C-alpha positions as CSV (number, residue, x, y, z in Angstrom):
1,X,-3.5,-45.7,20.1
2,X,-2.0,-42.5,18.4
3,X,-5.5,-42.5,15.9
4,X,-7.7,-42.8,18.2
5,X,-5.6,-40.2,20.5
6,X,-5.5,-38.0,16.8
7,X,-9.4,-38.3,16.1
8,X,-10.5,-38.0,19.8
9,X,-8.3,-34.5,19.8
10,X,-9.3,-33.2,16.5
11,X,-13.3,-34.0,16.7
12,X,-12.7,-31.7,20.1
13,X,-11.4,-29.4,17.9
14,X,-14.0,-29.5,15.5
15,X,-16.5,-29.7,17.7
16,X,-15.6,-27.0,19.8
17,X,-13.9,-24.2,17.5
18,X,-17.9,-22.8,16.0
19,X,-16.6,-19.8,13.7
20,X,-13.4,-22.2,11.6
21,X,-10.7,-20.6,11.2
22,X,-8.5,-18.7,12.9
23,X,-11.0,-19.6,15.8
24,X,-9.6,-22.6,15.8
25,X,-6.3,-22.0,16.2
26,X,-5.9,-21.5,20.2
27,X,-8.4,-25.0,20.5
28,X,-5.3,-26.6,18.3
29,X,-3.1,-25.3,19.9
30,X,-4.1,-26.4,23.3
31,X,-4.0,-29.4,22.3
32,X,-1.1,-30.1,20.1
33,X,1.2,-28.1,21.8
34,X,-0.2,-27.7,25.9
35,X,-2.0,-31.8,26.2
36,X,-0.4,-34.1,23.9
37,X,3.5,-31.6,23.4
38,X,3.3,-32.9,20.1
39,X,4.5,-29.8,18.4
40,X,7.0,-27.3,20.1
41,X,5.4,-23.5,20.4
42,X,7.9,-23.0,17.1
43,X,6.7,-26.0,15.5
44,X,2.8,-25.4,15.8
45,X,3.5,-21.2,14.0
46,X,5.4,-23.4,11.4
47,X,2.2,-25.5,10.8
48,X,0.1,-22.2,11.0
49,X,2.0,-20.5,8.3
50,X,2.0,-23.9,6.3
51,X,-2.1,-24.5,7.2
52,X,-2.4,-20.7,5.3
53,X,-0.3,-21.2,2.3
54,X,-2.1,-24.0,1.2
55,X,-5.9,-24.7,0.4
56,X,-8.5,-25.8,2.5
57,X,-9.2,-24.2,5.8
58,X,-6.1,-24.3,8.6
59,X,-8.0,-26.7,10.9
60,X,-8.0,-29.5,8.3
61,X,-4.5,-28.3,7.2
62,X,-3.1,-28.6,9.9
63,X,-5.3,-31.0,11.3
64,X,-3.3,-33.0,8.0
65,X,-0.3,-31.9,8.7
66,X,0.1,-33.1,12.4
67,X,-1.4,-36.3,11.3
68,X,1.1,-37.2,9.2
69,X,3.8,-36.3,11.4
70,X,2.8,-38.1,14.6
71,X,1.3,-41.2,12.3
72,X,2.2,-41.4,8.8
73,X,-0.5,-41.3,6.4
74,X,-3.3,-42.7,8.4
75,X,-2.9,-39.9,11.1
76,X,-3.3,-38.1,8.4
77,X,-6.8,-39.1,7.3
78,X,-7.5,-39.9,10.5
79,X,-7.1,-36.7,12.2
80,X,-9.1,-34.6,9.2
81,X,-11.9,-37.1,9.9
82,X,-11.6,-36.5,13.5
83,X,-11.9,-32.6,12.6
84,X,-14.3,-33.0,9.7
85,X,-17.1,-34.9,11.7
86,X,-18.4,-32.4,13.8
87,X,-19.1,-30.1,11.0
88,X,-20.8,-32.6,9.4
89,X,-22.7,-33.5,12.1
90,X,-23.2,-30.0,13.3
91,X,-23.7,-28.9,10.0
92,X,-27.1,-31.3,9.0
93,X,-28.5,-30.3,12.2
94,X,-28.3,-26.1,11.6
95,X,-29.7,-26.6,8.6
96,X,-33.0,-28.2,9.6
97,X,-33.3,-26.0,13.1
98,X,-32.5,-22.9,10.8
99,X,-35.1,-23.8,7.5
100,X,-37.1,-24.3,10.5
101,X,-36.6,-21.3,13.2
102,X,-35.1,-18.5,10.8
103,X,-37.9,-15.8,11.2
104,X,-37.9,-16.3,15.2
105,X,-36.8,-13.1,16.7
106,X,-34.6,-15.3,19.6
107,X,-32.9,-17.6,16.6
108,X,-31.5,-14.1,15.4
109,X,-30.7,-13.0,19.0
110,X,-28.8,-15.9,19.6
111,X,-26.9,-16.1,16.1
112,X,-26.1,-12.3,16.6
113,X,-24.3,-13.4,19.9
114,X,-22.2,-16.0,18.8
115,X,-20.4,-13.1,16.9
116,X,-18.3,-11.9,19.5
117,X,-17.0,-15.0,21.1
118,X,-15.6,-15.9,17.6
119,X,-13.8,-12.4,17.4
120,X,-12.7,-13.2,20.7
121,X,-11.0,-16.6,19.9
122,X,-9.3,-14.8,16.9
123,X,-7.5,-11.7,18.7
124,X,-6.6,-14.5,21.1
125,X,-4.9,-16.6,18.0
126,X,-3.3,-13.1,17.0
127,X,-1.4,-12.7,20.2
128,X,-0.2,-15.7,20.7
129,X,1.4,-15.6,17.4
130,X,2.2,-11.6,17.6
131,X,4.1,-12.9,21.0
132,X,6.0,-16.2,19.5
133,X,7.7,-13.8,16.4
134,X,8.4,-10.9,18.2
135,X,9.8,-12.4,21.3
136,X,11.5,-15.2,19.9
137,X,9.0,-17.9,21.3
138,X,9.9,-16.8,24.7
139,X,7.5,-15.8,27.4
140,X,6.1,-11.8,27.3
141,X,8.2,-9.4,28.6
142,X,9.2,-5.4,29.0
143,X,12.5,-6.1,28.4
144,X,13.1,-4.6,25.0
145,X,16.4,-6.3,24.1
146,X,14.2,-9.6,24.0
147,X,12.4,-8.7,20.9
148,X,13.0,-10.2,17.7
149,X,14.2,-6.2,15.9
150,X,13.7,-7.9,12.4
151,X,10.2,-9.7,12.5
152,X,8.8,-6.1,13.6
153,X,10.0,-4.2,11.0
154,X,8.7,-7.3,8.6
155,X,5.7,-7.4,10.5
156,X,5.2,-3.9,9.7
157,X,6.4,-3.2,6.7
158,X,4.4,-6.1,6.0
159,X,1.4,-4.6,7.3
160,X,1.9,-1.4,5.7
161,X,1.5,-2.9,2.4
162,X,-1.1,-4.9,3.1
163,X,-3.1,-1.7,3.7
164,X,-1.6,0.6,1.7
165,X,-1.6,-1.5,-1.5
166,X,-3.8,-4.6,-1.1
167,X,-1.4,-6.9,-2.3
168,X,-2.2,-10.4,-2.5
169,X,-2.0,-12.0,1.2
170,X,0.3,-14.9,-0.3
171,X,2.8,-12.9,-1.9
172,X,2.8,-11.1,1.0
173,X,3.9,-14.6,3.0
174,X,6.0,-15.0,0.3
175,X,8.1,-12.3,0.5
176,X,8.4,-12.2,4.0
177,X,9.8,-15.4,3.9
178,X,12.3,-14.9,1.3
179,X,13.4,-11.6,3.4
180,X,13.8,-13.7,6.3
181,X,15.3,-16.6,4.9
182,X,18.1,-14.4,3.6
183,X,18.5,-11.7,6.7
184,X,18.3,-14.3,9.2
185,X,21.1,-16.6,8.4
186,X,23.8,-13.5,8.7
187,X,22.0,-13.2,12.0
188,X,23.5,-16.3,13.7
């Protein structure tokens, strides 16, 4: 039964995560944290981090990680298949429609209309992850004592380095992880 649930959950994610990548994060969160309770929000943030560090799309990497956790290798295969099935079918249909109607103004308007929705999904995912990191997994509050100032400092430095020197994102993630590994054990 878990294999069918994994397939159906990731099929829905694959079906509705138009734009892929970060646009899929709120959908994955809804399925694996909110709806099924397979992961806590902290574990979800860890899966997102691992999914970004490994080669391949975030949704497929997340499907593999979550599938393996829930049902081993068969779970990883089924969750990944569930995630990619809609993409394959939709890509085939869209390729046909695009080649047939690419010159129509209405079609171009539809394509342009999808962009703001994708930006909104990415923004939502980013805000959720920032709130999780800065408020230690608790709900957002104006109480400054609940803010993890070290997380805010690491984020600020990483963002500054990324914007100022255009360093590789992977190097920044590894550096932030090593810094957290060196500092956080001494804070508890």
